[in-house]
ROSE-4610 file (N, C-alpha, C; in Angstrom, 1 decimal, always signed):
// ROSE-4610
residu = [M/M/M/L/L/L/Y/Y/Y/S/S/S/F/F/F/R/R/R/G/G/G/G/G/G/S/S/S/D/D/D/G/G/G/Q/Q/Q/N/N/N/S/S/S/I/I/I/S/S/S/N/N/N/L/L/L/V/V/V/F/F/F/D/D/D/A/A/A/G/G/G/G/G/G/N/N/N/L/L/L/Y/Y/Y/G/G/G/T/T/T/T/T/T/S/S/S/G/G/G/G/G/G/G/G/G/L/L/L/G/G/G/S/S/S/G/G/G/V/V/V/I/I/I/F/F/F/R/R/R/L/L/L/T/T/T/P/P/P/T/T/T/A/A/A/N/N/N/A/A/A/R/R/R/W/W/W/R/R/R/E/E/E/S/S/S/V/V/V/P/P/P/H/H/H/Q/Q/Q/F/F/F/Q/Q/Q/G/G/G/S/S/S/P/P/P/D/D/D/A/A/A/A/A/A/F/F/F/A/A/A/Y/Y/Y/N/N/N/G/G/G/M/M/M/V/V/V/A/A/A/D/D/D/G/G/G/S/S/S/G/G/G/N/N/N/F/F/F/Y/Y/Y/G/G/G/A/A/A/T/T/T/V/V/V/H/H/H/G/G/G/G/G/G/A/A/A/D/D/D/G/G/G/E/E/E/G/G/G/A/A/A/I/I/I/Y/Y/Y/E/E/E/F/F/F/T/T/T/P/P/P/N/N/N/P/P/P/K/K/K/N/N/N/P/P/P/A/A/A/T/T/T/Y/Y/Y/W/W/W/Y/Y/Y/R/R/R/R/R/R/F/F/F]
num = [1/1/1/2/2/2/3/3/3/4/4/4/5/5/5/6/6/6/7/7/7/8/8/8/9/9/9/10/10/10/11/11/11/12/12/12/13/13/13/14/14/14/15/15/15/16/16/16/17/17/17/18/18/18/19/19/19/20/20/20/21/21/21/22/22/22/23/23/23/24/24/24/25/25/25/26/26/26/27/27/27/28/28/28/29/29/29/30/30/30/31/31/31/32/32/32/33/33/33/34/34/34/35/35/35/36/36/36/37/37/37/38/38/38/39/39/39/40/40/40/41/41/41/42/42/42/43/43/43/44/44/44/45/45/45/46/46/46/47/47/47/48/48/48/49/49/49/50/50/50/51/51/51/52/52/52/53/53/53/54/54/54/55/55/55/56/56/56/57/57/57/58/58/58/59/59/59/60/60/60/61/61/61/62/62/62/63/63/63/64/64/64/65/65/65/66/66/66/67/67/67/68/68/68/69/69/69/70/70/70/71/71/71/72/72/72/73/73/73/74/74/74/75/75/75/76/76/76/77/77/77/78/78/78/79/79/79/80/80/80/81/81/81/82/82/82/83/83/83/84/84/84/85/85/85/86/86/86/87/87/87/88/88/88/89/89/89/90/90/90/91/91/91/92/92/92/93/93/93/94/94/94/95/95/95/96/96/96/97/97/97/98/98/98/99/99/99/100/100/100/101/101/101/102/102/102/103/103/103/104/104/104/105/105/105/106/106/106/107/107/107/108/108/108/109/109/109/110/110/110/111/111/111/112/112/112/113/113/113]
x = [-11.2/-11.1/-10.2/-10.7/-10.5/-9.1/-9.3/-8.3/-8.2/-7.3/-7.2/-6.3/-7.1/-6.6/-5.4/-4.3/-3.3/-3.6/-4.3/-5.0/-4.3/-3.6/-2.9/-3.4/-2.3/-2.9/-3.6/-4.0/-4.7/-6.3/-6.4/-7.7/-7.8/-9.0/-9.2/-10.6/-11.2/-12.6/-13.4/-13.6/-14.6/-15.7/-16.7/-18.0/-19.3/-18.7/-19.7/-20.0/-20.9/-21.3/-20.2/-20.1/-19.3/-20.2/-19.6/-20.4/-19.5/-20.1/-19.3/-19.1/-18.0/-18.1/-18.1/-18.7/-18.5/-17.6/-16.4/-15.4/-14.9/-15.5/-15.5/-14.7/-14.3/-13.7/-15.0/-14.4/-15.2/-14.6/-15.7/-15.6/-16.2/-15.8/-15.7/-15.5/-15.6/-15.5/-14.7/-13.8/-13.6/-13.7/-14.2/-14.1/-12.8/-12.0/-10.4/-9.5/-8.3/-7.1/-6.8/-6.1/-5.9/-4.9/-5.5/-5.1/-5.9/-6.5/-7.4/-8.3/-9.3/-10.9/-11.5/-10.8/-11.1/-10.7/-11.1/-10.8/-11.9/-11.9/-12.7/-11.5/-11.6/-11.0/-11.5/-10.7/-11.1/-9.9/-10.8/-10.7/-10.4/-9.2/-9.3/-8.8/-9.6/-9.2/-8.1/-7.4/-5.7/-6.2/-5.3/-5.0/-4.9/-4.8/-4.3/-5.3/-6.3/-7.6/-7.6/-6.6/-6.6/-6.8/-7.1/-7.6/-6.3/-6.2/-5.2/-6.2/-5.3/-6.3/-5.4/-6.6/-5.6/-6.6/-6.2/-6.8/-6.9/-8.3/-8.5/-8.5/-9.3/-9.4/-9.5/-9.1/-8.8/-9.6/-10.5/-11.3/-10.2/-10.5/-9.5/-10.4/-11.5/-12.4/-12.5/-13.0/-13.8/-12.6/-13.2/-14.7/-14.6/-13.8/-14.1/-14.7/-15.2/-16.1/-15.0/-15.5/-14.7/-15.9/-14.9/-15.8/-17.0/-16.7/-18.1/-18.3/-19.3/-19.7/-20.7/-21.3/-22.5/-21.9/-21.2/-20.7/-21.0/-21.4/-21.8/-22.8/-23.7/-24.7/-24.2/-24.8/-24.7/-25.7/-25.8/-26.7/-27.1/-26.1/-26.4/-25.5/-25.3/-24.5/-22.9/-22.5/-21.3/-20.8/-22.0/-21.3/-21.8/-21.2/-21.3/-21.6/-22.8/-22.8/-22.8/-22.4/-22.3/-22.6/-22.4/-22.6/-21.4/-21.2/-20.2/-20.8/-20.4/-21.1/-20.3/-19.1/-18.3/-18.0/-17.2/-16.7/-17.7/-17.6/-18.6/-18.3/-18.9/-18.8/-18.8/-19.6/-20.0/-19.2/-18.9/-18.3/-19.1/-20.3/-21.6/-22.0/-21.0/-21.1/-21.3/-21.2/-21.5/-21.8/-22.6/-22.6/-21.5/-21.6/-20.4/-20.7/-20.3/-20.3/-19.0/-19.0/-17.6/-17.9/-17.1/-17.0/-15.7/-15.3/-14.1/-14.0/-12.8/-13.1/-12.4/-13.7/-13.5/-12.1/-11.5/-10.6/-9.0/-9.1/-8.2/-8.5/-8.5/-8.9/-8.0/-6.9/-6.3/-6.7/-7.8/-8.3/-9.8/-10.2/-11.7/-12.4/-13.4/-13.9/-14.4/-14.5/-15.1/-15.3/-17.1/-17.4/-18.0/-18.0/-18.8/-20.0/-21.0/-22.2/-22.2]
y = [+15.2/+14.9/+13.3/+12.5/+11.1/+10.9/+11.6/+11.9/+13.0/+13.6/+14.6/+14.0/+14.3/+13.6/+14.9/+14.1/+15.2/+15.4/+14.8/+15.4/+14.7/+13.4/+12.6/+11.3/+10.7/+8.8/+8.5/+9.4/+8.6/+9.5/+10.0/+10.6/+12.4/+12.8/+13.9/+14.3/+15.5/+16.0/+14.7/+14.3/+13.3/+14.3/+13.8/+14.7/+13.5/+12.2/+11.2/+10.8/+10.2/+9.4/+8.5/+8.2/+6.8/+5.6/+4.4/+3.5/+2.1/+1.4/+0.5/-0.7/-1.8/-2.6/-3.6/-5.0/-5.5/-5.9/-5.4/-5.4/-4.0/-2.9/-1.7/-0.4/-0.9/-0.1/+0.7/+1.7/+3.0/+3.0/+2.8/+3.1/+4.3/+4.9/+6.2/+6.2/+7.5/+7.7/+9.1/+9.3/+10.7/+10.9/+12.4/+12.6/+12.8/+13.0/+13.0/+12.6/+12.7/+11.8/+10.4/+9.7/+8.7/+8.5/+8.1/+7.9/+9.4/+10.2/+11.1/+11.0/+9.9/+9.8/+9.4/+9.8/+9.4/+7.7/+7.6/+6.3/+5.8/+4.5/+4.1/+3.9/+4.6/+4.6/+3.8/+3.2/+2.8/+3.2/+3.6/+4.2/+3.1/+2.4/+1.7/+1.7/+1.5/+2.0/+1.4/+2.1/+1.4/+1.3/+0.7/+0.6/+1.9/+2.8/+4.3/+5.2/+4.8/+5.5/+6.4/+6.2/+6.6/+6.0/+6.9/+6.1/+5.7/+4.9/+4.8/+4.6/+5.5/+5.2/+4.5/+3.9/+3.2/+3.1/+2.9/+2.6/+1.5/+0.8/-0.5/-0.2/+0.8/+0.7/+2.0/+2.2/+3.7/+3.7/+4.5/+4.6/+4.9/+4.1/+4.6/+5.1/+5.5/+6.0/+5.1/+5.7/+4.9/+3.7/+2.3/+1.8/+1.5/+1.8/+1.4/+3.0/+2.8/+4.1/+5.1/+6.6/+7.7/+8.7/+9.4/+10.8/+10.0/+9.6/+9.1/+10.3/+11.3/+11.8/+11.2/+10.4/+10.1/+9.0/+8.4/+7.4/+6.0/+5.3/+3.9/+3.5/+2.6/+1.8/+0.5/+0.2/-1.0/-2.1/-3.5/-4.1/-5.1/-5.0/-6.1/-7.0/-7.7/-8.9/-8.5/-7.3/-7.2/-6.5/-6.3/-5.5/-4.5/-2.9/-2.0/-1.4/-0.7/-0.1/+1.1/+2.0/+3.1/+3.4/+4.7/+5.1/+6.2/+6.2/+7.5/+8.3/+9.6/+10.6/+10.3/+10.0/+9.7/+8.0/+8.0/+6.4/+5.4/+4.5/+3.0/+3.3/+2.1/+1.9/+3.1/+4.1/+5.4/+6.6/+6.3/+7.5/+8.4/+7.9/+8.8/+8.4/+7.2/+7.2/+5.8/+5.0/+3.6/+3.5/+1.7/+1.6/+0.6/+0.2/-0.4/-1.5/-2.5/-3.1/-3.4/-3.3/-3.2/-4.3/-5.4/-5.9/-6.1/-5.7/-6.1/-7.7/-7.8/-9.5/-9.2/-9.7/-9.8/-10.7/-11.5/-12.5/-11.8/-10.8/-10.1/-8.9/-7.7/-6.2/-5.8/-6.2/-5.8/-6.2/-7.3/-7.7/-7.3/-7.4/-7.0/-7.4/-7.7/-7.8/-6.3/-6.2/-5.2/-5.4/-5.2/-5.1/-4.0/-3.4/-2.5/-3.1/-2.6/-2.9/-2.0]
z = [+14.9/+13.2/+13.6/+12.4/+12.0/+11.6/+10.4/+9.3/+8.5/+8.1/+7.2/+5.6/+4.4/+3.4/+2.8/+2.2/+1.8/+0.4/-0.5/-1.6/-2.9/-2.5/-3.5/-3.7/-3.4/-3.6/-2.7/-1.4/-0.5/-0.6/-1.8/-2.1/-1.7/-2.4/-2.2/-2.4/-1.8/-2.0/-1.9/-0.4/+0.3/+0.6/-0.3/+0.2/+0.2/+0.4/+0.7/+2.5/+2.5/+4.1/+4.3/+5.2/+5.8/+5.9/+5.8/+6.2/+6.8/+7.9/+8.6/+8.1/+8.2/+7.8/+9.3/+9.2/+10.3/+11.3/+10.7/+11.8/+12.2/+11.9/+12.8/+11.7/+10.4/+9.7/+8.9/+8.8/+8.2/+6.7/+5.5/+4.2/+3.6/+2.6/+1.8/+0.5/-0.1/-1.4/-1.3/-2.4/-2.9/-4.3/-4.6/-6.1/-6.8/-6.2/-6.7/-5.9/-6.5/-5.9/-6.6/-5.8/-6.6/-7.9/-8.8/-9.9/-10.8/-10.2/-10.6/-10.6/-10.6/-10.6/-9.3/-8.0/-7.1/-6.4/-5.4/-4.8/-3.4/-3.3/-2.3/-0.7/+0.1/+1.4/+2.4/+3.3/+4.8/+5.4/+6.6/+7.9/+9.3/+9.4/+10.5/+11.8/+13.0/+14.0/+14.5/+15.5/+15.9/+17.6/+18.0/+19.8/+20.4/+19.5/+20.3/+20.1/+19.5/+19.6/+18.5/+17.5/+16.5/+15.1/+14.0/+12.8/+11.6/+11.2/+10.0/+8.6/+7.4/+6.2/+5.4/+4.4/+3.3/+2.0/+0.8/-0.3/-0.9/-0.7/-1.3/-3.0/-3.1/-4.7/-5.3/-6.5/-7.0/-8.4/-8.5/-9.7/-10.6/-11.8/-13.0/-14.0/-14.3/-15.4/-16.1/-17.3/-18.3/-18.4/-18.8/-18.6/-16.9/-16.3/-14.7/-14.2/-12.8/-12.5/-12.4/-12.2/-11.9/-10.9/-10.4/-9.7/-8.8/-7.6/-6.8/-5.6/-6.0/-5.4/-4.1/-4.1/-3.0/-2.0/-2.2/-1.1/-1.7/-0.7/-0.8/+0.2/-0.1/+0.6/+1.2/+2.3/+2.9/+2.7/+2.4/+2.1/+3.0/+4.3/+5.6/+5.3/+4.3/+4.2/+3.8/+4.0/+3.6/+2.6/+1.5/+0.4/+0.7/-0.4/-0.4/-1.9/-2.2/-3.6/-3.6/-4.9/-5.0/-6.3/-6.8/-8.1/-8.3/-9.9/-10.0/-11.1/-11.2/-12.4/-13.6/-13.8/-14.7/-15.2/-16.1/-16.4/-16.5/-16.7/-16.8/-18.7/-19.1/-20.9/-21.6/-21.4/-22.3/-21.6/-20.5/-19.9/-19.3/-18.7/-18.0/-17.0/-16.4/-14.7/-14.8/-13.4/-13.5/-11.8/-12.0/-10.4/-10.3/-9.1/-8.5/-7.2/-7.3/-5.8/-5.6/-4.0/-3.3/-1.9/-2.2/-0.9/-0.4/+0.8/+1.7/+1.9/+2.0/+2.7/+4.3/+5.0/+6.3/+7.0/+6.3/+6.8/+6.4/+5.2/+5.2/+4.3/+5.2/+5.2/+3.7/+3.5/+2.4/+1.0/+0.9/-0.3/-0.1/-1.4/-1.6/-3.1/-3.4/-4.6/-5.0/-6.5/-7.0/-8.4/-8.6/-9.7/-10.2/-11.3/-12.2/-13.0/-12.8/-13.5/-15.0]
């Protein structure tokens, strides 16, 4: 086991795939936790062969995205794309782009379509 969710701000109900960035970090989504609408989480490998979890983005619901069930896909240029079943301008879901900053993993670029 790499990480066990606590069901709060770290996210809960992760049923998504995982994607690697160029630095070896794993990213995924949860359909709950965070502010209540799920999160994008990052697992970072540490020197002692363990993984540290962090939450670069918390979905906030409409007009932001909410409840990501499918995870994200990578485009080969460092960008990840995903979809949610709720949120967006009309509450009927959203497609988003998430781009981690390789020089500073604590920052990222996020855009909802």
